[in-house]
N, C-alpha and C positions, 0 to 999 in steps of 0.2 A: 578623577574625572569624569563625568558623567555625557553621554552624546545623544543631542537633539536629532532624530531622523524621523524621517516617511515612513509610515504604517498604513495596513489595512485594520480600520477596528469593528467590531460588532458590538454594538449596544444596547440593543434588546432584541427579544423573541421576535425575528420575521421580517426585523425594521432593514431596510437596503443597509449594505455597510458603508463606510467613509473614509475617506482619505485623512490623516491627520498626525500630527506631529507627536511623536513620544519621547520619552528618555529614557534612557539604556545605561545602567550604570557599567560603569567599567568589572572586569572580570575579578571573581573574589575566590577564595580557595577550592580549588578544583573546577573553577568555571573558565567557558572558554565566549571572546567576542568574535563573530564570526562576519564579516562584510557579506551579504547574501547578494549571487549572481542570478539565482533562474529560480522560483518556485513552481512546480505543478499545481494545478487548481483543484482538488481530491475531493470526492463527495463527501470527506468526512467534516472540512472546511461547511461545506453546507450545513450538514446535522449540527454542529457547533454556529450557527447563524438562526439557524429556524427550532434554536432550544434543544435539541433530540440528544445530546450528550448530557447537558446539565446546564442547569440558570447562576451559573458563575460570571456573568457578564461584568463589565465590557472583554469582549476576548478580543485577543491578537491573531489574528488565524494565518493560515498557509502552516503547512509542517513538510513538504515534499520537496527539500529545496539543497541545493551545492552551493559552494561558495567560498573562501578563503579565510583563514584564521587571521584576525587583527592583532590580537593580544590576548593571553593567558594568564590565570593566574596562580596563587602560589600554588607548589607540588604538582604541579600539568607537566607530566614528563610525554604522553605517547602522542601530543600533538604541539606546532609548533608555530608563531609567526609566521606568515607568509603559504602554509600548508593549504591543500585544493580539498579540500573534505565533502562529502555529503554526511549530510545531519540524520540522523535516526532520531526515534524515540520510546528505544528500549536500551539506553545505556546499562550495562550491566557491572554489577555491584562485584561478583568475583566473591561473595562471603556467603550468601544466604545457600539454604537445603539444596537447592537445582543448582546452583553452580559449584557447590562442594559434592556433588554427585556426578560433575562433568558435563552436567547439562544446562550450560549457559546461557542457551537459545529457549530457556525457559524462567530464567533470571523472575525468581520472584519479588524483588525488591530494586525494581531500575527506578531510578532518581533523574530528577530536574535541577537546571539553575537552583540556587538557594536564593539569591536577590531578586526581586521581585523588578519589572520593567513598568514603566505606569504612563499615564496622560500627565497633560502638564499641570493640571491643577494638583498633581499626588494621587489621583486613583490609581489604585494597583490592577495592571493587564493579567488575565489570565490565558497563558500562551497556547493556541493548539497545540492538543498533544505534546505539551512542554518543551515547544520549541517557536512556536510565532515566527514565520519567516517571509511573510509579507509586511517585509522590511526592510529597508536598506541594510540596517544591521539589527543581528538578534543577540543573546546571550543565553547560552544551554551549558550546561554540565557536561566537561571535557570529553568523556564517555560517549557522547551523542554526535561525538565529532570522525569520522572514519576518513582516514585519508587513501587517497586515489589519484591515478594518474592522471595530469595537468591536460593529458592530450585530448580529454574528453571534453565535449562541451558541457557547460554548468546546466543546458536545460535537458540534455540528454540524463546527465549525471544525477540530478535529482530526482528522477524518476524514479530510482532506486530507493528513494530513501522513506515511500510508501508503498505505491499502487503497482509500480510493476514486481518489485520485489515478493510483494503480498502474493502474485500470482502466481510468477516463478517459483518460490519456494512451496506454494502449497502442492504442487507436482513433486518437485526435486526431494523437498525435505519432509514433508507431511508425508504425502502419497506414495513416496518413496518409488516413481514411477521407472521403470525399470528398459530396457530392452526389448523389444520384443511384444510387451504390453497394447492395451488398447486403453484407451481413454476416452470418456465423455465428459465435456464442458457446458453446464448448464449455466448461461448466462452470458453472453461476450462482449460486455461496457472493459474499460482498461484492466479490471484484475482478471476476469476472464479470459479476455483474451493473452494475457500475458501466461498463464496458466497452461494457455496451448503451447505458447512456444516453449517455457519449460518442460513442457510434453513430450516437444519435439529435441530440445536438447536432451532428456533422457534416454530418448532414442525407442519412445514408442514406434510400435509399427500402424497400428491405428490410432487417430485423433478425431472423435468428433464431437463438433461444434453444434450447440444448441442456443438458438435465441429467437423472438419472434422478429428480430428486425432484419431483412434480408441485406441491407448494408453492414450492418453489423458482421454478419454473417461472409459473405465477401471477405473482408478485412480478415476476418479469422483462416479463411482457407490461405487466403496469401503469405499469412504468418505462420504457415506449417497444418493446418488441419487439414485432414484425407477425406472430411466427408462432411456435412453440414445440414439440419434439420431445423425446419423453420416450427417449433412449436403449435403456433396462432393453426397451423393446417394441416399438423400432423400428431398422433399421439407420440412425445419422445422416449417412454419408454420402448413400447413398440418396434419402433424405427430403431432404436439402438439393441435390442436386443435380434432384430433382424437382420445388422450393421454386423454382427457378430458370433451369426454363427445361433440365434437362438439364446443363445447364454446370459446376453449382458458385459458390460466391460468389466475388467479388471478393477480399475479405479475410477469410479465418477465423483466431479470438483464441481462442488453450488458453489456456484458465483454469485448467487439471486439474494440470500438469506430470506425468504420467505418460505413457512409449510408446506404449501402445495410444491415449489420446485425442488424442496427438501426429498417430501416423500415419492415425489419423480428418481429422485437418484438412488435414494433406497431398496425400490424397487429395478432400476436400470442397470445395478451391479451384478455380475457373476455371484454365485455361491463361495462364498469365502473372501468375495470383494471387497474393498475399501472406498467407503465416503468421506471426500474429506469436504467438511462445511468452513468457505472461508467469506462468504457472503454475511454480512451482518443484520442479522436480526433486531427489532425494536423490543422492547422491554414487553408489546400485550399479547405478542404472539405465543402461541400456542403449537405445539405437535403432538397429534396422537395416532398411534403405530401398535400394531398387535406383537404383545410381547415374546407371541408364540414365532411369528417370524422373527424376528430381531435374535432369537434363539436358533430358529431353522436356518436361516441363511448365512450365520458363522459369519465373520471376517469383521473389520472395523470400524467402527465409526467413527469418526477423528473432526475435531474443532483445529484451523490452522490459523494461529496468534501471528499476524506478520511474516507471513511463509516460514513460521519456527526458523527465522536466520539469524544467523551469528553475523552482525556487518561488518566486525575486521577480518573475518573469512571470507563471506558470501560476495560484501561489495566490492572489493579489488578482482576479484576473480570474474564476476560478470563484466567489469569494466573491461577488466582485458580479453575478453572473449568480444566483447563489442570492438574493442581497437583492431581485433584479429578477423572484422569484418564476417564472424560466426553468429552474432547476435546481434538484429536488426532492431535497436531500441530508437533509432529515428522513428522508425513508422509510427510511433507511438505519439510525436508531436504532432500534435493536428495544427495549432497554431499556438503563435507567441502574441504576448498581448503585454500593455504596460499596466503599472500598479494601480490607476485610475482605471482599469476597465474589467478587475474581477466582480463588480454584479453583471459587467454583459458575459463575463465565461459562465457564473451561475447559470443563466437565462438559456445559455448553449448548452451547458450541461442536461438540465431539464428538458431539452428538445431532444435528447441522444444523440446527437450528431456529430461527436467530437471524442475520442478517448482522451486526451491531455489538451487544455489548452496551457502553455505552460507562461509563466510572468517573470519578464527581463528586465535585471536592475541596473 
């Protein structure tokens, strides 16, 4: 049986999104039908809308979501109808070379639902990051569902599905931030602020937030940053060095995704320190660094994919920390909106005055 539900669709590059009725199939083998309760409005959705990912329109937007499993297909054992789940966009295959080496967070063969959701006229939809959760119901691979404690609100839980997990994971998983480390985070939007939170969770002694917006810096300080630098007024490299005894930070997390801020991160780290790129660059961007400096400064230059998370391990752990009042996820929800207000949420995102708008369904 197919389900007709309301959903947010992007039909063409740069065009405003529209609220439409779509058709969602019942789950087939290895699939799950999820009743979506909440979905964060992530910058990646805006990239899809503007054609920055690819031109496979029409897109079914939304991917930072939580909800309840309504039904599952043949062969699904890890989740069952009634489970409260966070959706993830890297369903681990268990059999690729990364999984076989015991590194499933690098899974090279992640997968999505086989069946396609569609418009009423039969036009197939491309779900954002294989999820498409700006919809009353969505069809995903069962491996994209991670069961967590129902005591957490969907508005908060869904944020772990992308941006908050990307930032926390960039600090804890990719950057290996440890007790007593010094950390600098360049760019304090939703992902960068989550990296601040992750650094604090890991026990960093000094956390330096860098941005050009004083309001974002104030939020970062409330959530764990010990120092802040407005890079519009101050050279961030010199400021970070001054705050770390002249050496630079042990870990610098670049959450902007631009060559100029990456270069700042590169020179703001200590010798043998680590740079973590979690900001997403665009295809035309180029980086030029003296190779001798890359060699001479040592350390590690890393990219963080989804915070190098393993959803089955990390989502339940972070929800438990939230329920124990040890992780303030509520602070990331700036506003809640309705399904027909996604375009307004994109406008607020461009203005830079929200960490997350969350659609409630």
